[in-house]
PDB file of N, CA, C and O in Angstrom:
ATOM      1  N   MET A   1    -106.807 180.436-101.823  1.00  0.00           N
ATOM      2  CA  MET A   1    -105.643 179.908-102.501  1.00  0.00           C
ATOM      3  C   MET A   1    -104.438 180.788-102.163  1.00  0.00           C
ATOM      4  O   MET A   1    -104.532 182.015-102.166  1.00  0.00           O
ATOM      5  N   LYS A   2    -103.319 180.152-101.875  1.00  0.00           N
ATOM      6  CA  LYS A   2    -102.093 180.894-101.588  1.00  0.00           C
ATOM      7  C   LYS A   2    -101.307 181.114-102.867  1.00  0.00           C
ATOM      8  O   LYS A   2    -101.353 180.299-103.789  1.00  0.00           O
ATOM      9  N   THR A   3    -100.594 182.211-102.912  1.00  0.00           N
ATOM     10  CA  THR A   3     -99.723 182.518-104.037  1.00  0.00           C
ATOM     11  C   THR A   3     -98.288 182.474-103.557  1.00  0.00           C
ATOM     12  O   THR A   3     -97.959 183.015-102.502  1.00  0.00           O
ATOM     13  N   ILE A   4     -97.438 181.832-104.329  1.00  0.00           N
ATOM     14  CA  ILE A   4     -96.019 181.745-103.987  1.00  0.00           C
ATOM     15  C   ILE A   4     -95.219 182.492-105.045  1.00  0.00           C
ATOM     16  O   ILE A   4     -95.377 182.245-106.241  1.00  0.00           O
ATOM     17  N   LEU A   5     -94.373 183.393-104.609  1.00  0.00           N
ATOM     18  CA  LEU A   5     -93.493 184.135-105.508  1.00  0.00           C
ATOM     19  C   LEU A   5     -92.111 183.499-105.451  1.00  0.00           C
ATOM     20  O   LEU A   5     -91.524 183.374-104.376  1.00  0.00           O
ATOM     21  N   VAL A   6     -91.591 183.097-106.611  1.00  0.00           N
ATOM     22  CA  VAL A   6     -90.263 182.491-106.693  1.00  0.00           C
ATOM     23  C   VAL A   6     -89.344 183.471-107.403  1.00  0.00           C
ATOM     24  O   VAL A   6     -89.612 183.879-108.533  1.00  0.00           O
ATOM     25  N   LEU A   7     -88.277 183.842-106.744  1.00  0.00           N
ATOM     26  CA  LEU A   7     -87.278 184.726-107.341  1.00  0.00           C
ATOM     27  C   LEU A   7     -86.013 183.926-107.613  1.00  0.00           C
ATOM     28  O   LEU A   7     -85.389 183.396-106.695  1.00  0.00           O
ATOM     29  N   HIS A   8     -85.649 183.847-108.875  1.00  0.00           N
ATOM     30  CA  HIS A   8     -84.434 183.118-109.260  1.00  0.00           C
ATOM     31  C   HIS A   8     -83.357 184.144-109.583  1.00  0.00           C
ATOM     32  O   HIS A   8     -83.476 184.888-110.557  1.00  0.00           O
ATOM     33  N   THR A   9     -82.319 184.184-108.780  1.00  0.00           N
ATOM     34  CA  THR A   9     -81.265 185.183-108.960  1.00  0.00           C
ATOM     35  C   THR A   9     -79.999 184.599-109.573  1.00  0.00           C
ATOM     36  O   THR A   9     -79.000 185.306-109.707  1.00  0.00           O
ATOM     37  N   GLY A  10     -80.022 183.339-109.942  1.00  0.00           N
ATOM     38  CA  GLY A  10     -78.823 182.706-110.484  1.00  0.00           C
ATOM     39  C   GLY A  10     -78.076 181.995-109.380  1.00  0.00           C
ATOM     40  O   GLY A  10     -77.876 180.781-109.431  1.00  0.00           O
ATOM     41  N   GLY A  11     -77.674 182.739-108.404  1.00  0.00           N
ATOM     42  CA  GLY A  11     -77.044 182.179-107.208  1.00  0.00           C
ATOM     43  C   GLY A  11     -75.942 181.180-107.469  1.00  0.00           C
ATOM     44  O   GLY A  11     -75.438 181.061-108.585  1.00  0.00           O
ATOM     45  N   THR A  12     -75.580 180.473-106.434  1.00  0.00           N
ATOM     46  CA  THR A  12     -74.460 179.540-106.538  1.00  0.00           C
ATOM     47  C   THR A  12     -74.849 178.199-107.129  1.00  0.00           C
ATOM     48  O   THR A  12     -73.974 177.362-107.354  1.00  0.00           O
ATOM     49  N   ILE A  13     -76.136 177.960-107.392  1.00  0.00           N
ATOM     50  CA  ILE A  13     -76.519 176.682-107.977  1.00  0.00           C
ATOM     51  C   ILE A  13     -75.968 176.541-109.392  1.00  0.00           C
ATOM     52  O   ILE A  13     -75.794 175.420-109.871  1.00  0.00           O
ATOM     53  N   SER A  14     -75.695 177.637-110.062  1.00  0.00           N
ATOM     54  CA  SER A  14     -75.151 177.580-111.422  1.00  0.00           C
ATOM     55  C   SER A  14     -73.734 178.143-111.468  1.00  0.00           C
ATOM     56  O   SER A  14     -73.321 178.729-112.469  1.00  0.00           O
ATOM     57  N   MET A  15     -72.996 177.959-110.377  1.00  0.00           N
ATOM     58  CA  MET A  15     -71.630 178.472-110.313  1.00  0.00           C
ATOM     59  C   MET A  15     -70.687 177.376-109.829  1.00  0.00           C
ATOM     60  O   MET A  15     -71.105 176.440-109.148  1.00  0.00           O
ATOM     61  N   SER A  16     -69.416 177.501-110.186  1.00  0.00           N
ATOM     62  CA  SER A  16     -68.400 176.536-109.778  1.00  0.00           C
ATOM     63  C   SER A  16     -67.143 177.255-109.333  1.00  0.00           C
ATOM     64  O   SER A  16     -66.857 178.373-109.762  1.00  0.00           O
ATOM     65  N   LYS A  17     -66.402 176.590-108.467  1.00  0.00           N
ATOM     66  CA  LYS A  17     -65.115 177.119-108.030  1.00  0.00           C
ATOM     67  C   LYS A  17     -64.101 176.886-109.145  1.00  0.00           C
ATOM     68  O   LYS A  17     -64.018 175.790-109.699  1.00  0.00           O
ATOM     69  N   VAL A  18     -63.337 177.912-109.468  1.00  0.00           N
ATOM     70  CA  VAL A  18     -62.334 177.817-110.526  1.00  0.00           C
ATOM     71  C   VAL A  18     -60.936 177.928-109.919  1.00  0.00           C
ATOM     72  O   VAL A  18     -60.780 178.172-108.723  1.00  0.00           O
ATOM     73  N   ALA A  19     -59.934 177.745-110.763  1.00  0.00           N
ATOM     74  CA  ALA A  19     -58.550 177.851-110.303  1.00  0.00           C
ATOM     75  C   ALA A  19     -58.338 179.187-109.605  1.00  0.00           C
ATOM     76  O   ALA A  19     -58.840 180.213-110.064  1.00  0.00           O
ATOM     77  N   GLY A  20     -57.615 179.184-108.525  1.00  0.00           N
ATOM     78  CA  GLY A  20     -57.379 180.399-107.765  1.00  0.00           C
ATOM     79  C   GLY A  20     -58.387 180.591-106.643  1.00  0.00           C
ATOM     80  O   GLY A  20     -58.246 181.501-105.826  1.00  0.00           O
ATOM     81  N   GLY A  21     -59.418 179.725-106.600  1.00  0.00           N
ATOM     82  CA  GLY A  21     -60.378 179.790-105.511  1.00  0.00           C
ATOM     83  C   GLY A  21     -61.576 180.689-105.733  1.00  0.00           C
ATOM     84  O   GLY A  21     -62.461 180.744-104.879  1.00  0.00           O
ATOM     85  N   SER A  22     -61.635 181.396-106.850  1.00  0.00           N
ATOM     86  CA  SER A  22     -62.795 182.263-107.087  1.00  0.00           C
ATOM     87  C   SER A  22     -63.969 181.442-107.622  1.00  0.00           C
ATOM     88  O   SER A  22     -63.826 180.253-107.905  1.00  0.00           O
ATOM     89  N   VAL A  23     -65.118 182.080-107.756  1.00  0.00           N
ATOM     90  CA  VAL A  23     -66.332 181.420-108.234  1.00  0.00           C
ATOM     91  C   VAL A  23     -66.735 182.059-109.550  1.00  0.00           C
ATOM     92  O   VAL A  23     -66.708 183.281-109.695  1.00  0.00           O
ATOM     93  N   ALA A  24     -67.115 181.210-110.520  1.00  0.00           N
ATOM     94  CA  ALA A  24     -67.518 181.697-111.836  1.00  0.00           C
ATOM     95  C   ALA A  24     -68.809 181.005-112.260  1.00  0.00           C
ATOM     96  O   ALA A  24     -69.045 179.856-111.886  1.00  0.00           O
ATOM     97  N   PRO A  25     -69.650 181.694-113.038  1.00  0.00           N
ATOM     98  CA  PRO A  25     -70.903 181.074-113.492  1.00  0.00           C
ATOM     99  C   PRO A  25     -70.644 179.955-114.502  1.00  0.00           C
ATOM    100  O   PRO A  25     -69.704 180.024-115.293  1.00  0.00           O
ATOM    101  N   ASN A  26     -71.489 178.927-114.463  1.00  0.00           N
ATOM    102  CA  ASN A  26     -71.431 177.841-115.444  1.00  0.00           C
ATOM    103  C   ASN A  26     -72.144 178.283-116.710  1.00  0.00           C
ATOM    104  O   ASN A  26     -72.944 179.218-116.689  1.00  0.00           O
ATOM    105  N   GLU A  27     -71.851 177.607-117.809  1.00  0.00           N
ATOM    106  CA  GLU A  27     -72.546 177.912-119.055  1.00  0.00           C
ATOM    107  C   GLU A  27     -73.995 177.451-119.002  1.00  0.00           C
ATOM    108  O   GLU A  27     -74.863 178.053-119.634  1.00  0.00           O
ATOM    109  N   LYS A  28     -74.261 176.379-118.247  1.00  0.00           N
ATOM    110  CA  LYS A  28     -75.587 175.783-118.191  1.00  0.00           C
ATOM    111  C   LYS A  28     -76.156 175.926-116.782  1.00  0.00           C
ATOM    112  O   LYS A  28     -75.509 175.556-115.802  1.00  0.00           O
ATOM    113  N   ASN A  29     -77.369 176.466-116.687  1.00  0.00           N
ATOM    114  CA  ASN A  29     -78.037 176.632-115.402  1.00  0.00           C
ATOM    115  C   ASN A  29     -79.110 175.548-115.274  1.00  0.00           C
ATOM    116  O   ASN A  29     -80.074 175.554-116.038  1.00  0.00           O
ATOM    117  N   PRO A  30     -78.961 174.611-114.317  1.00  0.00           N
ATOM    118  CA  PRO A  30     -79.927 173.516-114.199  1.00  0.00           C
ATOM    119  C   PRO A  30     -81.358 173.968-113.906  1.00  0.00           C
ATOM    120  O   PRO A  30     -82.303 173.262-114.256  1.00  0.00           O
ATOM    121  N   LEU A  31     -81.534 175.105-113.284  1.00  0.00           N
ATOM    122  CA  LEU A  31     -82.896 175.577-113.013  1.00  0.00           C
ATOM    123  C   LEU A  31     -83.623 175.977-114.291  1.00  0.00           C
ATOM    124  O   LEU A  31     -84.845 175.856-114.375  1.00  0.00           O
ATOM    125  N   MET A  32     -82.885 176.447-115.276  1.00  0.00           N
ATOM    126  CA  MET A  32     -83.524 176.868-116.516  1.00  0.00           C
ATOM    127  C   MET A  32     -84.041 175.674-117.318  1.00  0.00           C
ATOM    128  O   MET A  32     -84.876 175.848-118.206  1.00  0.00           O
ATOM    129  N   GLU A  33     -83.557 174.460-117.019  1.00  0.00           N
ATOM    130  CA  GLU A  33     -84.068 173.261-117.675  1.00  0.00           C
ATOM    131  C   GLU A  33     -85.470 172.929-117.176  1.00  0.00           C
ATOM    132  O   GLU A  33     -86.165 172.123-117.793  1.00  0.00           O
ATOM    133  N   GLN A  34     -85.891 173.529-116.086  1.00  0.00           N
ATOM    134  CA  GLN A  34     -87.201 173.286-115.495  1.00  0.00           C
ATOM    135  C   GLN A  34     -88.178 174.406-115.847  1.00  0.00           C
ATOM    136  O   GLN A  34     -89.105 174.682-115.085  1.00  0.00           O
ATOM    137  N   GLU A  35     -87.979 175.040-116.971  1.00  0.00           N
ATOM    138  CA  GLU A  35     -88.781 176.195-117.375  1.00  0.00           C
ATOM    139  C   GLU A  35     -90.286 175.902-117.372  1.00  0.00           C
ATOM    140  O   GLU A  35     -91.082 176.791-117.066  1.00  0.00           O
ATOM    141  N   ALA A  36     -90.684 174.683-117.704  1.00  0.00           N
ATOM    142  CA  ALA A  36     -92.106 174.333-117.747  1.00  0.00           C
ATOM    143  C   ALA A  36     -92.764 174.492-116.380  1.00  0.00           C
ATOM    144  O   ALA A  36     -93.963 174.757-116.299  1.00  0.00           O
ATOM    145  N   LEU A  37     -91.999 174.334-115.315  1.00  0.00           N
ATOM    146  CA  LEU A  37     -92.545 174.486-113.974  1.00  0.00           C
ATOM    147  C   LEU A  37     -92.892 175.934-113.657  1.00  0.00           C
ATOM    148  O   LEU A  37     -93.735 176.199-112.800  1.00  0.00           O
ATOM    149  N   PHE A  38     -92.242 176.874-114.345  1.00  0.00           N
ATOM    150  CA  PHE A  38     -92.392 178.288-114.028  1.00  0.00           C
ATOM    151  C   PHE A  38     -93.297 179.033-114.989  1.00  0.00           C
ATOM    152  O   PHE A  38     -93.508 180.234-114.821  1.00  0.00           O
ATOM    153  N   SER A  39     -93.837 178.357-115.990  1.00  0.00           N
ATOM    154  CA  SER A  39     -94.680 179.069-116.963  1.00  0.00           C
ATOM    155  C   SER A  39     -96.139 178.738-116.799  1.00  0.00           C
ATOM    156  O   SER A  39     -96.976 179.254-117.539  1.00  0.00           O
TER     157      SER A  39
END
C-alpha cells in the first residue's frame, strides 16, 4: 500500500487580489470545507 502525504500551506487557493494589486487571504478557505477527506 502506498502512503500519500498532503501538505496544505494555505497558498493562493484561499487568497484574492485586493486594491493596489497585492494579495490578501480570504476569510473562508475552500479546502477546509473538505475536512472529512483529511481525517
